[in-house]
C-alpha positions in Angstrom: 5.8 -35.6 7.1 9.1 -34.1 6.0 12.4 -34.8 7.7 15.6 -32.9 6.9 18.5 -30.9 8.2 19.4 -27.3 8.5 22.7 -25.4 8.8 23.1 -22.0 10.4 26.4 -21.7 8.4 28.6 -21.2 11.5 32.4 -21.5 11.1 33.5 -22.7 14.5 36.9 -24.1 15.7 36.9 -27.8 16.0 37.0 -28.5 19.8 39.1 -31.7 19.3 41.6 -30.6 16.7 41.6 -26.9 17.4 41.4 -26.1 13.7 39.0 -23.6 12.2 38.0 -24.2 8.6 38.2 -21.4 6.0 35.1 -19.9 4.5 35.9 -21.7 1.3 36.2 -25.1 3.0 33.0 -24.6 5.0 30.9 -23.5 2.0 32.0 -26.5 0.0 31.4 -28.8 3.0 27.8 -27.6 3.4 27.2 -28.2 -0.3 28.4 -31.8 0.1 26.2 -32.2 3.2 23.2 -31.1 1.2 24.1 -33.5 -1.7 24.5 -36.4 0.8 21.1 -35.5 2.4 19.5 -35.7 -1.0 21.2 -39.0 -1.8 20.3 -40.5 1.5 16.6 -39.7 1.0 16.0 -36.8 3.4 13.2 -34.5 2.4 14.6 -31.0 3.2 17.8 -29.0 3.4 17.7 -25.5 4.8 20.3 -22.8 5.4 20.3 -19.6 7.5 21.0 -16.1 6.5 23.8 -14.1 8.3 25.8 -11.1 7.4 28.7 -11.3 9.9 31.5 -13.6 11.0 31.6 -16.4 12.0 28.8 -17.2 9.5 29.1 -17.5 5.7 25.5 -17.7 4.4 25.0 -14.1 3.4 23.3 -15.1 0.1 21.0 -18.1 0.6 19.6 -17.9 -2.9 23.0 -18.3 -4.5 23.9 -21.2 -2.3 20.5 -23.0 -2.7 20.5 -22.4 -6.5 23.9 -24.1 -6.7 22.7 -27.0 -4.6 19.5 -27.3 -6.7 21.7 -27.9 -9.7 23.5 -30.7 -7.9 20.5 -32.5 -6.4 17.4 -34.4 -7.6 14.7 -34.6 -5.0 15.4 -32.7 -1.8 13.3 -29.6 -1.0 15.5 -26.5 -0.4 14.5 -23.9 2.2 15.9 -21.2 4.4 16.3 -21.0 8.2 15.7 -18.1 8.0 15.4 -15.4 5.3 15.5 -12.0 7.0 12.1 -10.3 6.3 13.1 -7.3 8.3 16.3 -6.1 6.6 15.8 -7.4 3.1 13.6 -5.5 0.7 10.4 -7.5 0.0 10.7 -6.6 -3.7 14.1 -8.3 -3.9 12.9 -11.3 -1.9 10.0 -11.7 -4.3 12.4 -11.5 -7.3 15.2 -13.7 -5.9 13.1 -16.5 -4.5 10.8 -16.7 -7.5 14.0 -17.1 -9.6 15.2 -19.8 -7.2 11.8 -21.5 -7.5 12.2 -21.7 -11.3 15.8 -22.9 -11.1 14.9 -25.6 -8.5 11.8 -26.6 -10.6 9.6 -26.0 -7.6 11.8 -27.8 -5.0 11.9 -24.9 -2.6 10.1 -22.9 -0.1 11.3 -20.3 2.4 11.1 -19.5 6.1 10.9 -15.8 7.1 12.0 -14.4 10.4 13.5 -11.4 12.1 16.9 -13.1 12.9 18.8 -12.8 16.2 21.7 -10.5 15.2 21.0 -7.1 16.6 23.6 -5.1 14.6 22.2 -6.3 11.3 19.5 -3.7 11.4 21.7 -0.6 11.1 23.9 -2.4 8.6 20.9 -2.3 6.3 19.5 1.0 7.3 16.8 -0.3 9.7 15.9 0.3 13.3 15.6 -2.8 15.5 12.9 -1.1 17.5 10.7 -1.4 14.5 11.6 -5.0 13.9 8.1 -6.5 14.4 6.4 -3.8 12.3 9.0 -4.3 9.6 8.4 -8.0 9.6 4.6 -7.6 9.3 4.6 -4.9 6.7 7.3 -6.5 4.5 5.5 -9.8 4.4 2.2 -8.2 3.6 3.8 -6.6 0.5 5.7 -9.9 -0.4 2.4 -11.8 -0.3 0.8 -9.4 -2.8 3.8 -9.2 -5.1 3.6 -13.0 -5.7 -0.1 -13.0 -6.3 -0.9 -9.8 -8.2 0.6 -8.9 -11.6 0.3 -5.2 -10.9 0.9 -3.8 -7.4 0.3 -0.3 -6.1 1.7 0.0 -2.6 2.4 2.6 0.0 3.7 1.7 3.5 5.9 3.0 6.2 9.3 1.4 5.5 10.0 1.7 1.8 9.3 4.0 -1.2 5.8 3.5 -2.7 5.2 1.2 -5.7 3.0 2.3 -8.6 2.1 -0.1 -11.3 4.9 -2.5 -10.2 5.3 -6.1 -11.6 7.7 -8.4 -9.8 9.6 -10.6 -12.2 9.8 -13.5 -12.8 6.3 -14.5 -11.8 6.3 -17.5 -9.5 6.7 -20.9 -11.2 3.2 -21.9 -12.5 1.9 -18.7 -11.0 2.0 -20.5 -7.6 4.1 -18.7 -4.9 6.6 -20.7 -2.8 5.1 -21.9 0.4 6.1 -19.7 3.3 6.9 -20.6 6.9 7.1 -17.9 9.5 9.8 -18.6 12.0 9.4 -17.1 15.5 10.5 -18.0 19.0 9.2 -15.1 21.0 6.7 -13.1 19.0 3.0 -13.8 19.0 2.5 -11.2 16.2 4.4 -13.4 13.8 2.4 -16.4 14.8 -0.7 -14.4 14.2 0.5 -13.3 10.8 1.2 -16.9 9.8 -2.3 -17.9 10.9 -3.9 -15.0 9.1 -2.5 -16.0 5.8 -2.8 -19.8 6.3 1.0 -20.1 6.1 3.2 -22.4 8.1 4.6 -21.7 11.6 8.1 -22.9 12.5 9.5 -23.0 16.0 13.2 -23.6 16.1 12.9 -25.9 19.2 16.6 -25.5 20.2 18.5 -23.5 22.8 15.5 -23.4 25.1 13.9 -25.7 27.8 11.8 -28.6 26.7 8.4 -27.5 25.2 9.3 -23.8 25.7 7.6 -23.0 22.4 4.4 -24.9 23.0 2.3 -21.7 23.9 3.2 -20.0 20.6 2.4 -23.2 18.6 -0.9 -23.5 20.4 -1.7 -19.9 19.8 -0.9 -20.2 16.1 -3.1 -23.3 15.8 -6.0 -21.5 17.5 -5.7 -18.5 15.2 -5.3 -20.7 12.1 -8.7 -22.2 13.0 -10.2 -18.8 13.8 -9.3 -17.5 10.4 -11.1 -20.4 8.7 -8.2 -22.2 7.2 -9.1 -25.5 8.8 -9.1 -27.1 12.2 -6.3 -26.6 14.7 -5.1 -30.1 13.8 -4.8 -29.0 10.1 -2.5 -26.1 10.9 1.0 -26.4 9.3 3.7 -26.6 12.0 7.5 -27.2 11.7 10.0 -27.8 14.4 13.8 -27.7 14.6 16.0 -29.9 16.7 19.7 -30.5 17.6 20.9 -34.1 17.4 24.1 -36.1 17.8 23.7 -39.8 17.3 26.0 -42.8 17.4 25.3 -46.5 17.4 26.1 -46.8 21.1 24.8 -44.2 23.6 28.1 -43.8 25.4 30.0 -43.3 22.2 27.6 -40.4 21.3 28.1 -38.8 24.7 31.8 -39.2 24.7 32.3 -37.9 21.1 30.0 -34.9 21.5 31.1 -33.9 24.9 34.1 -31.7 23.9 32.0 -29.9 21.3 29.3 -29.2 23.8 31.8 -28.1 26.5 33.2 -25.6 24.1 29.7 -24.2 23.4 28.5 -24.3 27.0 31.6 -22.8 28.6 30.8 -24.7 31.8 27.3 -23.3 32.2 25.7 -26.8 31.9 26.8 -30.4 31.8 25.9 -32.3 28.7 23.7 -34.6 30.7 21.7 -31.7 32.2 21.3 -30.0 28.9 20.2 -33.1 27.0 17.7 -33.8 29.8 16.2 -30.3 30.1 16.2 -29.2 26.4 15.3 -30.7 23.0 18.9 -31.6 22.4 19.1 -35.4 21.6 22.4 -37.1 22.2 22.6 -40.9 22.2 21.8 -44.1 20.3 19.3 -44.2 17.4 16.6 -45.5 19.8 17.3 -42.7 22.3 17.0 -40.1 19.6 13.8 -41.7 18.4 12.3 -41.7 21.9 13.3 -38.1 22.6 11.9 -36.9 19.2 8.6 -38.7 19.8 8.1 -36.5 22.9 7.9 -33.5 20.5 4.6 -34.8 19.1 3.3 -35.5 22.6 3.7 -31.8 23.3 3.1 -30.1 20.0 0.7 -32.4 18.3 1.0 -33.7 14.7 3.3 -31.5 12.7 4.6 -31.4 9.2 8.3 -30.7 9.1 11.3 -31.6 11.4 14.7 -30.2 10.7 17.8 -31.4 12.6 21.0 -29.4 13.0 23.9 -31.8 12.5 26.9 -29.6 11.5 27.2 -26.9 14.2 29.6 -26.3 17.1 32.6 -27.1 15.0 31.9 -30.7 14.1 34.0 -31.9 11.1 32.5 -32.5 7.7 33.2 -36.2 8.1 31.3 -36.3 11.4 28.3 -34.4 10.0 28.2 -36.8 7.0 28.1 -39.7 9.5 25.2 -38.0 11.3 23.2 -37.7 8.1 23.8 -41.4 7.3 22.7 -42.5 10.7 19.7 -40.3 10.7 18.7 -41.6 7.2 19.2 -45.3 7.9 18.6 -45.7 11.7 16.4 -42.9 12.9 14.1 -41.3 10.3 12.7 -44.6 8.9 11.4 -45.5 12.4 10.2 -41.9 13.0 8.3 -42.0 9.7 6.5 -45.2 10.8 5.8 -44.2 14.3 4.6 -40.7 13.4 2.4 -42.1 10.6 0.9 -44.8 12.9 -0.4 -42.3 15.5 -1.2 -39.4 13.1 -4.7 -37.9 13.2 -6.7 -38.5 10.1 -7.3 -34.7 9.6 -3.7 -33.7 10.1 -2.3 -31.7 7.1 0.4 -33.0 4.8 3.5 -30.9 4.3 2.8 -28.5 1.4 4.9 -28.9 -1.7 4.9 -27.2 -5.0 3.0 -30.1 -6.6 0.3 -30.1 -3.9 -0.1 -26.3 -4.2 -0.4 -26.5 -8.0 -3.0 -29.2 -7.7 -5.0 -27.2 -5.1 -5.0 -24.1 -7.4 -5.6 -25.8 -10.8 -6.9 -29.3 -10.3 -6.5 -31.1 -13.6 -6.1 -27.8 -15.6 -2.8 -26.7 -17.0 -1.0 -24.1 -14.8 -0.6 -20.6 -16.0 2.6 -19.7 -17.8 2.8 -15.9 -17.9 3.9 -14.5 -21.3 5.0 -10.8 -21.2 3.6 -8.1 -23.4 6.1 -5.8 -25.1 7.0 -2.2 -24.3 7.3 -2.6 -20.6 11.1 -2.1 -20.3 10.9 1.5 -19.0 7.9 0.8 -16.7 6.2 3.8 -18.2 4.5 2.4 -21.3 1.7 -0.2 -21.7 -1.0 -1.1 -19.2 -0.8 -4.9 -19.1 2.4 -6.7 -18.1 1.3 -10.1 -19.4 -0.9 -11.3 -22.2 -3.5 -12.8 -19.8 -3.3 -10.1 -17.1 -6.8 -9.4 -15.8 -7.9 -6.2 -17.6 -9.4 -5.0 -14.3 -5.9 -4.6 -12.9 -4.1 -2.4 -15.4 -1.0 -0.4 -14.5 -1.3 3.3 -14.1 1.9 5.2 -14.1 3.0 8.7 -13.1 3.2 11.1 -16.0 6.8 11.5 -17.4 7.8 15.1 -17.8 
């Protein structure tokens, strides 16, 4: 099972000091958080995508490529990449490039996002959000698996004889998680393709997302990818931990109060939602209830840097998670894990599943493709049954 952290990239005033970090300060702080997560032995670092203040992560691939160069082991992901307002061709290109630069240490989570105005900013209609998400991923799935793609859909210009470059590393596409908190169509799509399903598991009552997870598991099995227990599930979580329970509550209270604006007390919110605030053992106990509700799952990502917490405090959170919480969770999760439960997919496991002991494909381009109008085969080993056919140039 994979444990990690995610950042939504918010830039929020510190509730104690009143200071708001600059964009430059916050970007560098998140890079250091990812580095420390890698050094501390966490499995995953993920960042969101936003295109408006008070968030900074408008270009996750740029940020994650930089982090990849500074880290050694941690898997880099997104939380989420906007499948609705990004062109699937550009997603295919950008994330394949990131996959190469990270040497396979990456995957991505796709979602519709929760910022309504982002749709018109990118020339889209929010009323078509679900259809955009479904069609765009259908195209992305093909772009990563077919050297030559002909495509005609409802939301972008047609493609004829198109080759997305670079091809995925080892000709094995990045693993995809579909993130959704309210949309069964997205859970259905994840199940259809045998991809992962991620429920953010924050800002909602306890176990609020269980019906969607159960639906995804059922449909995963219906499509023949394995049993319900073998479906690939990820969960989010929000945590604040200190060595003593009361210290955790006292320290986190002003940050929560600024977020809550008097709508809830911290005690109520921690009791009624997945938020975990307390000692390491209390966080462990709360987290173990997730498995009771959702079954065995493959990835858990904690948010530790939101609501205006300082970089120093977020670094302390990573250290406590890595030393006091996650080692115990690893043992307890493993002890009760069903024998048939899937492992979290990685690039290495996907390469092994595709090739076994054989050497992975390394695509080598044929010449004379620069204008996309000459030649029929983009790579020396492209299947001759799938040759590009182009419109006649006049």
